[in-house]
C-alpha positions in Angstrom: -12.1 0.2 16.9 -10.2 -2.6 15.1 -8.7 -0.1 12.6 -7.6 2.2 15.5 -5.9 -0.8 17.2 -4.1 -1.6 13.9 -3.0 2.0 13.6 -1.5 2.0 17.1 0.2 -1.4 16.5 1.6 -0.2 13.2 3.0 2.9 15.0 4.6 0.8 17.7 6.3 -1.4 15.1 7.9 1.7 13.4 11.5 2.5 13.9 12.1 6.0 15.3 13.3 7.1 11.9 10.1 5.8 10.2 7.9 7.4 12.8 9.6 10.7 12.6 9.6 10.7 8.8 5.9 9.8 8.6 4.8 12.3 11.3 6.9 15.0 9.7 5.3 14.5 6.2 1.8 14.4 7.8 2.4 17.7 9.6 3.7 19.3 6.4 0.6 18.2 4.6 -1.6 19.4 7.4 0.1 22.8 7.6 -0.2 23.3 3.8 -3.9 22.3 4.0 -4.8 24.7 6.9 -3.1 27.6 5.1 -4.7 27.0 1.7 -8.2 26.1 3.0 -8.8 29.8 3.7 -9.1 30.3 -0.1 -12.5 28.4 -0.2 -15.5 30.3 -1.4 -19.1 29.0 -1.6 -19.0 25.2 -1.3 -19.7 23.3 -4.6 -20.1 26.5 -6.6 -18.5 26.2 -10.0 -14.9 27.5 -9.9 -14.7 27.3 -6.1 -11.8 25.8 -4.2 -11.7 22.1 -3.5 -9.6 20.4 -0.8 -9.6 16.8 0.3 -7.3 15.2 2.9 -7.3 11.5 3.5 -5.8 8.8 5.8 -6.5 5.2 4.7 -5.4 1.7 5.4 -4.3 -0.7 2.7 -4.7 -4.5 3.2 -5.4 -7.8 1.5 -5.0 -8.0 -2.3 -2.7 -10.2 -4.3 0.8 -9.4 -2.9 1.7 -9.4 0.8 -1.9 -10.0 1.7 -1.1 -10.6 5.3 0.7 -7.2 5.6 -0.8 -3.7 5.7 0.1 -0.2 4.7 -1.0 3.3 5.6 -1.4 6.3 3.3 -1.7 10.0 3.9 -2.7 12.3 1.0 -4.0 15.8 0.2 -5.7 17.0 -2.9 -6.2 20.6 -4.1 -8.3 21.7 -7.0 -11.5 23.4 -8.1 -15.1 22.5 -8.7 -15.8 22.2 -12.5 -19.5 22.1 -11.8 -21.6 21.7 -8.7 -21.1 18.0 -8.7 -17.7 17.5 -10.2 -14.3 18.5 -8.8 -10.8 17.9 -10.1 -7.4 18.5 -8.6 -3.8 17.5 -8.1 -2.7 15.4 -5.1 0.4 14.3 -3.3 0.8 11.7 -0.5 2.9 9.4 1.5 2.5 5.6 1.6 4.4 3.3 4.0 4.1 0.0 5.8 5.1 -3.7 5.7 3.0 -4.1 2.5 5.5 -2.0 0.6 9.1 -2.6 -0.2 9.8 1.1 0.0 8.2 4.2 1.3 6.6 5.8 -1.7 5.4 9.3 -2.6 2.4 9.3 -4.9 1.7 12.3 -7.1 -1.6 12.0 -8.9 -4.7 13.6 -10.5 -8.0 13.3 -8.7 -11.6 13.5 -9.8 -14.5 13.5 -7.4 -18.1 13.1 -8.6 -21.2 13.6 -6.5 -23.7 10.7 -7.0 -26.7 12.5 -5.4 -28.1 16.0 -5.5 -27.3 16.6 -1.8 -23.6 15.9 -2.5 -23.3 13.3 0.3 -22.5 10.2 -1.7 -19.6 10.5 -4.1 -17.1 8.6 -6.3 -13.5 9.5 -6.2 -10.7 8.4 -8.5 -6.9 8.9 -8.5 -4.4 8.2 -11.2 -0.7 9.1 -11.1 2.9 8.0 -10.5 4.7 6.9 -7.3 8.3 7.8 -6.4 10.1 5.3 -4.2 12.5 6.5 -1.5 14.6 3.3 -1.6 17.3 3.2 -4.3 16.6 -0.5 -4.9 12.9 0.1 -5.8 11.6 2.1 -8.7 8.1 3.6 -8.5 5.4 3.4 -11.2 1.8 3.8 -12.1 -0.8 3.9 -9.4 -4.5 4.3 -9.2 -7.3 4.3 -6.7 -11.1 4.3 -6.9 -13.3 4.8 -3.8 -16.8 5.4 -2.7 -17.6 7.8 0.2 -20.3 9.4 2.2 -19.9 13.1 3.1 -21.2 14.4 6.5 -21.0 18.1 6.6 -20.0 19.9 9.8 -20.0 23.6 9.4 -17.5 24.7 6.7 -16.0 21.2 6.3 -17.1 17.6 6.0 -15.8 14.2 7.1 -16.3 11.1 5.0 -15.7 7.4 5.5 -14.4 5.7 2.4 -14.0 2.2 1.0 -12.1 1.5 -2.2 -9.6 -0.4 -4.3 -6.0 0.6 -5.1 -3.4 -0.8 -7.4 0.4 -0.1 -7.6 2.9 -1.0 -10.3 6.6 -0.8 -9.3 9.9 -2.4 -10.0 11.7 -4.2 -7.1 14.5 -6.7 -6.7 13.6 -10.3 -7.6 15.0 -13.4 -6.1 17.0 -16.2 -7.8 18.2 -19.7 -6.8 21.9 -20.3 -7.1 24.4 -22.9 -6.0 27.1 -21.8 -3.5 29.6 -24.3 -2.1 27.5 -27.2 -3.3 24.4 -25.8 -1.6 21.3 -24.3 -3.3 20.4 -21.0 -1.8 17.9 -18.2 -2.7 19.3 -14.7 -2.9 18.3 -11.2 -4.1 18.7 -10.9 -7.8 20.3 -7.9 -9.5 17.5 -7.8 -12.0 14.5 -5.6 -11.5 11.1 -7.3 -11.5 7.9 -5.5 -12.3 5.3 -6.1 -9.7 1.6 -5.5 -9.8 -0.1 -5.1 -6.5 -3.7 -4.4 -5.6 -5.1 -3.6 -2.1 -8.4 -3.0 -0.4 -8.7 0.5 1.1 -10.7 1.8 4.0 -10.2 5.3 5.3 -11.5 8.7 6.4 -11.4 11.9 4.3 -11.9 15.5 5.4 -13.2 18.1 2.9 -12.7 21.8 3.1 
């Protein structure tokens, strides 16, 4: 319930442009997923289609620990064996925790930790593209642990994990202006390393 309240609070704090942009990207991802999910054959069979869609909240960590972010992502790939799947993913990350909306593009690996396929370990590694000209994206990664609950031909899974982002943003500098010392945005890019705790929900097709 707390996470749901945070989601609604975050949506209320969005500008109309941010809300429209985030909603539009989510609908595009959902449309793409619904149309490609039909390609699935027998679940977990080697060579069968793999699709994972996730919404997760990012909080805590070393930078902007009092702020939060929200991430939408979709992964499409194949099962390399009954317990191991690999694919390519794309997402959208936004929120006060980030200096810019970013678009992560990444490789994903998902490994089942039990014979029934319920508990799994998932890892992402890729690069983020920033939409703000003052910010440059960089390396990102995420590792998470989830529990799959199958419902018919799809499954839902709560997840907890850890994510890190590397990006270049504008730094700050102290200068003297009219005899006063002020802090202003620097023209030099500063590399920042940010880690976050992740909690979310995934849907598998």
